[in-house]
C-alpha positions in Angstrom: 140.3 156.3 81.2 143.0 159.0 80.6 145.6 157.7 83.0 148.3 157.0 80.4 147.4 159.8 78.0 150.1 162.3 78.9 153.2 160.2 79.1 156.5 161.9 78.0 156.8 160.0 74.8 153.3 160.9 73.8 153.9 164.6 74.5 157.1 164.5 72.4 155.2 163.0 69.5 152.4 165.6 69.8 155.1 168.4 69.8 156.8 166.9 66.8 153.6 166.8 64.8 152.7 170.3 65.8 156.2 171.4 64.7 155.8 169.8 61.4 152.3 171.3 60.8 152.9 174.9 62.0 156.6 175.3 61.5 159.3 176.6 63.9 158.4 180.3 63.3 154.6 180.0 63.9 154.8 177.6 67.0 155.9 180.3 69.5 153.2 182.7 68.3 150.7 179.9 68.7 151.8 179.1 72.2 151.7 182.8 73.1 148.2 183.2 71.8 147.0 180.1 73.7 148.6 181.4 76.9 147.0 184.8 76.6 143.6 183.1 76.0 143.9 181.0 79.1 145.0 184.1 81.1 142.0 186.0 79.8 139.7 183.1 80.6 141.0 182.8 84.2 140.7 186.6 84.8 137.2 186.6 83.4 136.1 183.7 85.6 137.7 185.4 88.6 135.8 188.7 87.9 132.5 186.8 87.4 132.8 185.1 90.7 133.8 188.3 92.6 131.0 190.4 91.2 127.6 190.1 92.8 124.8 188.9 90.5 123.0 191.6 88.7 119.4 192.2 89.7 116.9 193.5 87.2 115.6 197.0 87.9 112.4 196.9 90.0 109.2 198.0 88.4 106.1 199.0 90.2 103.3 196.4 90.2 100.6 198.8 89.0 98.0 197.6 86.5 98.3 198.9 82.9 95.3 201.3 82.5 96.4 202.5 79.0 94.9 199.5 77.1 92.8 200.6 74.2 90.0 198.4 72.9 
């Protein structure tokens, strides 16, 4: 389905369109922001898999006798 999607000519056309839309000054800032976002996502996923799952605090199973009628 996506086997011919990222050919070099397609990537050049996408880059040229992005350059026209965002301009040469904004494009490096946009790439830096995307890179930082991907890095934060990867570190968050790594932290989530290394932490044990949180268990809720245990509560005693005593009946509630403070019910008023």
